[in-house]
MIMAR-115409 format. One record per residue (C-alpha): residue in three letters; z, x, y. Coordinates in steps of 0.02 Angstrom, whole numbers, plus 50000, padded with zeros to 5 digits. Example, Ala and Ser with C-alpha at 12.3 -4.5 7.8 and 13.67 -1.06 7.14 Angstrom:
<pts>
   residu      up    east   north
      ALA   50390   50615   49775
      SER   50357   50684   49947
</pts>
This chain:
<pts>
   residu      up    east   north
      UNK   57053   46473   59707
      UNK   57145   46414   59899
      UNK   57309   46354   59949
      UNK   57304   46268   60100
      UNK   57477   46196   60171
      UNK   57479   46084   60333
      UNK   57653   46134   60456
      UNK   57716   46054   60606
      UNK   57819   46134   60741
      UNK   57912   46035   60879
      UNK   57848   46143   61021
      UNK   57687   46199   60944
      UNK   57630   46053   60859
      UNK   57531   46045   60694
      UNK   57447   46188   60611
      UNK   57335   46227   60430
      UNK   57403   46376   60320
      UNK   57354   46484   60192
      UNK   57483   46535   60052
      UNK   57477   46692   59969
      UNK   57631   46719   59885
      UNK   57786   46729   59994
      UNK   57661   46713   60180
      UNK   57595   46562   60274
      UNK   57415   46641   60359
      UNK   57381   46512   60516
      UNK   57206   46462   60556
      UNK   57182   46496   60733
      UNK   57052   46327   60740
      UNK   57106   46191   60658
      UNK   57265   46073   60685
      UNK   57234   45974   60528
      UNK   57147   46009   60346
      UNK   57053   45821   60378
      UNK   56979   45923   60541
      UNK   56940   46077   60446
      UNK   56861   45971   60298
      UNK   56741   45881   60431
      UNK   56695   46044   60511
      UNK   56645   46114   60321
      UNK   56531   45951   60292
      UNK   56447   45968   60484
      UNK   56400   46156   60459
      UNK   56359   46156   60274
      UNK   56496   46280   60248
      UNK   56579   46300   60101
      UNK   56776   46268   60136
      UNK   56830   46457   60067
      UNK   56686   46525   60204
      UNK   56778   46421   60341
      UNK   56950   46463   60311
      UNK   56897   46646   60279
      UNK   56795   46651   60440
      UNK   56952   46565   60560
      UNK   57076   46679   60473
      UNK   57210   46695   60637
      UNK   57340   46853   60659
      UNK   57495   46729   60646
      UNK   57598   46747   60495
      UNK   57743   46644   60433
      UNK   57865   46648   60303
      UNK   57807   46530   60160
      UNK   58003   46542   60069
      UNK   58076   46494   60221
      UNK   57969   46334   60266
      UNK   57965   46309   60085
      UNK   58169   46284   60095
      UNK   58184   46191   60246
      UNK   58231   46348   60349
      UNK   58107   46361   60450
      UNK   58077   46312   60641
      UNK   57898   46260   60534
      UNK   57898   46103   60421
      UNK   57787   46063   60284
      UNK   57671   45900   60300
      UNK   57601   45803   60167
      UNK   57485   45914   60095
      UNK   57329   45797   60153
      UNK   57323   45660   60288
      UNK   57227   45556   60427
      UNK   57294   45645   60563
      UNK   57241   45511   60686
      UNK   57207   45357   60581
      UNK   57324   45343   60429
      UNK   57242   45183   60408
      UNK   57073   45249   60369
      UNK   57177   45358   60231
      UNK   57174   45239   60047
      UNK   57312   45288   59949
      UNK   57289   45233   59764
      UNK   57291   45264   59585
      UNK   57262   45224   59413
      UNK   57344   45204   59256
      UNK   57355   45211   59057
      UNK   57291   45358   59052
      UNK   57373   45457   58970
      UNK   57472   45423   58795
      UNK   57637   45429   58853
      UNK   57633   45322   58994
      UNK   57533   45186   58893
      UNK   57678   45188   58771
      UNK   57810   45173   58894
      UNK   57713   45035   58985
      UNK   57675   44950   58803
      UNK   57865   44964   58789
      UNK   57906   44889   58937
      UNK   57785   44735   58896
      UNK   57799   44709   58719
      UNK   57923   44587   58717
      UNK   57824   44451   58808
      UNK   57670   44484   58715
      UNK   57615   44381   58574
      UNK   57467   44467   58505
      UNK   57492   44645   58385
      UNK   57414   44719   58538
      UNK   57476   44714   58723
      UNK   57364   44716   58865
      UNK   57423   44886   58909
      UNK   57373   44957   58760
      UNK   57217   44881   58742
      UNK   57166   44940   58923
      UNK   57207   45126   58851
      UNK   57109   45097   58702
      UNK   56953   45064   58813
      UNK   56974   45206   58902
      UNK   56988   45323   58733
      UNK   56830   45209   58670
      UNK   56734   45229   58829
      UNK   56811   45328   58936
      UNK   56712   45494   58913
      UNK   56508   45446   58943
      UNK   56390   45575   58953
      UNK   56361   45652   59122
      UNK   56272   45525   59239
      UNK   56322   45373   59150
      UNK   56452   45235   59184
      UNK   56583   45241   59052
      UNK   56749   45101   59026
      UNK   56806   45038   59182
      UNK   57005   45104   59210
      UNK   57143   45028   59263
      UNK   57173   45027   59473
      UNK   57307   45003   59593
      UNK   57336   45010   59765
      UNK   57496   45110   59843
      UNK   57446   45081   60011
      UNK   57388   45170   60187
      UNK   57422   45361   60231
      UNK   57596   45272   60314
      UNK   57685   45302   60159
      UNK   57614   45474   60129
      UNK   57792   45608   60097
      UNK   57794   45782   60111
      UNK   57875   45898   60029
      UNK   58073   45893   60034
      UNK   58060   45704   60133
      UNK   58172   45570   60051
      UNK   58075   45444   59951
      UNK   58143   45260   60008
      UNK   58184   45126   59874
      UNK   58185   44988   60018
      UNK   58321   44832   59997
      UNK   58212   44717   59910
      UNK   58179   44839   59758
      UNK   58256   44844   59592
      UNK   58248   45006   59565
      UNK   58130   45168   59605
      UNK   58068   45307   59477
      UNK   57976   45464   59502
      UNK   57787   45477   59420
      UNK   57726   45666   59374
      UNK   57528   45665   59429
      UNK   57398   45764   59512
      UNK   57304   45667   59636
      UNK   57151   45702   59683
      UNK   57094   45716   59891
      UNK   56933   45652   59926
      UNK   56846   45626   60097
      UNK   56673   45536   60128
      UNK   56535   45629   60241
      UNK   56436   45544   60378
      UNK   56336   45459   60255
      UNK   56476   45390   60166
      UNK   56461   45533   60001
      UNK   56628   45542   59931
      UNK   56671   45722   59917
      UNK   56815   45804   59829
      UNK   56905   45906   59966
      UNK   57023   45976   59798
      UNK   57201   45911   59709
      UNK   57386   45906   59742
      UNK   57537   45889   59638
      UNK   57606   45713   59687
      UNK   57754   45590   59637
      UNK   57668   45428   59633
      UNK   57845   45339   59646
      UNK   57877   45151   59571
      UNK   57984   45013   59550
      UNK   57983   45021   59346
      UNK   58099   44872   59337
      UNK   58012   44757   59431
      UNK   57851   44783   59334
      UNK   57959   44771   59170
      UNK   58016   44584   59222
      UNK   57840   44537   59235
      UNK   57657   44646   59205
      UNK   57598   44545   59340
      UNK   57731   44629   59463
      UNK   57626   44798   59433
      UNK   57541   44789   59594
      UNK   57707   44761   59708
      UNK   57805   44880   59600
      UNK   57673   45025   59667
      UNK   57691   44963   59850
      UNK   57822   45122   59883
      UNK   57813   45309   59959
      UNK   57701   45416   59878
      UNK   57747   45621   59885
      UNK   57608   45757   59899
      UNK   57603   45932   59930
      UNK   57681   46054   59945
      UNK   57496   46134   59921
      UNK   57316   46061   59946
      UNK   57217   46167   59805
      UNK   57050   46191   59826
      UNK   56927   46248   59672
      UNK   57066   46210   59547
      UNK   57027   46152   59360
      UNK   57073   45996   59267
      UNK   57031   46020   59107
      UNK   57207   46066   59034
      UNK   57371   46075   59142
      UNK   57526   46098   59084
      UNK   57698   46065   59192
      UNK   57871   45990   59200
      UNK   57939   45848   59283
      UNK   58148   45843   59300
      UNK   58263   45758   59380
      UNK   58417   45854   59471
      UNK   58582   45757   59497
      UNK   58722   45870   59616
      UNK   58599   46024   59586
      UNK   58611   46012   59387
      UNK   58469   45955   59291
      UNK   58514   45779   59185
      UNK   58352   45770   59117
      UNK   58167   45876   59099
      UNK   58006   45847   59004
      UNK   57867   45955   58981
      UNK   57689   45838   59026
      UNK   57527   45861   59015
      UNK   57376   45806   59117
      UNK   57176   45856   59138
      UNK   57034   45756   59065
      UNK   57089   45848   58879
      UNK   57232   45742   58903
      UNK   57149   45576   58966
      UNK   57074   45446   58901
      UNK   56966   45442   59052
      UNK   56858   45598   59148
      UNK   56878   45621   59308
      UNK   56682   45583   59325
      UNK   56731   45427   59252
      UNK   56890   45374   59362
      UNK   56795   45434   59519
      UNK   56628   45338   59485
      UNK   56743   45182   59465
      UNK   56838   45197   59631
      UNK   56685   45241   59762
      UNK   56592   45114   59657
      UNK   56653   44969   59813
      UNK   56554   45008   59971
      UNK   56692   44968   60072
      UNK   56772   45161   59988
      UNK   56626   45230   60048
      UNK   56657   45232   60213
      UNK   56627   45361   60307
      UNK   56755   45481   60380
      UNK   56895   45392   60245
      UNK   57028   45501   60170
      UNK   57059   45433   60010
      UNK   57201   45484   59891
      UNK   57201   45451   59727
      UNK   57319   45471   59581
      UNK   57257   45504   59393
      UNK   57419   45464   59303
      UNK   57568   45511   59234
      UNK   57618   45593   59065
      UNK   57802   45547   59062
      UNK   57930   45490   59174
      UNK   58113   45475   59147
      UNK   58125   45277   59180
      UNK   58035   45281   58997
      UNK   58184   45368   58938
      UNK   58328   45260   58985
      UNK   58367   45355   59145
      UNK   58400   45281   59293
      UNK   58403   45360   59487
      UNK   58532   45366   59583
      UNK   58562   45369   59763
      UNK   58519   45559   59795
      UNK   58445   45636   59640
      UNK   58299   45765   59661
      UNK   58144   45733   59566
      UNK   58034   45884   59536
      UNK   57864   45885   59491
      UNK   57761   46043   59461
      UNK   57605   46094   59375
      UNK   57550   46274   59320
      UNK   57417   46334   59440
      UNK   57449   46183   59579
      UNK   57534   46272   59692
      UNK   57756   46275   59717
      UNK   57854   46124   59636
      UNK   57842   45965   59736
      UNK   58043   45912   59756
      UNK   58099   45762   59852
      UNK   58271   45652   59849
      UNK   58297   45466   59815
      UNK   58334   45373   59960
      UNK   58416   45200   59901
      UNK   58430   45070   60029
      UNK   58585   44938   59977
      UNK   58597   44844   60126
      UNK   58564   44656   60104
      UNK   58396   44623   60088
      UNK   58335   44513   60267
      UNK   58200   44388   60288
      UNK   58056   44418   60362
      UNK   58011   44265   60503
      UNK   57821   44269   60528
      UNK   57781   44215   60720
      UNK   57662   44066   60741
      UNK   57529   44137   60887
</pts>
């Protein structure tokens, strides 16, 4: 199983590194994971072979990089380095029982029926989200997060804009995909993710789900190539002034979800415009638990920590709240 990172130096620029314990060995050719993947697709070689064939002599201290004590800094684990607009960040929700219950609690007061739309959607997944191989199952929820410009790296602050009501972590795993020259989607691997959303806005009315998702998303620090997505355990926690104020064990993977991975992927890539050659897709698979569902409100400077066993080091990001007055955006007529 490969563990790759993208790092950047103020003078030397971008590089790709292979993680082995406390070391980061740089590749001698590729300046981004995207270019590495494109090389593998064009050559027909698997990613492991390409990486092993281009290992360089330069070895960095991964501890120092991870802790922000190096001239090298971590970048998002994957991106489109030249055209961030060609990186689509999206996700699906209501795939885990805990998150479905949280969503149901947000919406149940406004619902006039015994079962809310959220629980209906979750039930459809339980009933038809795991079809036989090659068959099409129930359609899951889907939402748009943004383009590659919203991606944050390990250690970077995640912003709550002035117009927002709130900001909160959503601890997930996300799939990283690149479409080959024929438009065939190819799963590169998995990344630890903090999908991050405005839960207070969503709670006002479930039709605000779409704008509540238009926030930053963090992925990394590592890209895991060849990881298994069946049963994955992890931990999510909130640290305030160096102390843990909330923490929960979390689970994900196909055995803990209402949809199979293949079904989620089919319903994302069935659209022709999601099959454009060369495009990058970062797709979040849903959360098992998050602090807002237990009444926790994050404060400026709180550290959000997401860790999944077998998927690299924990992803740590502070929250940064803009308390300035919301400003009107004037559109100029041409």
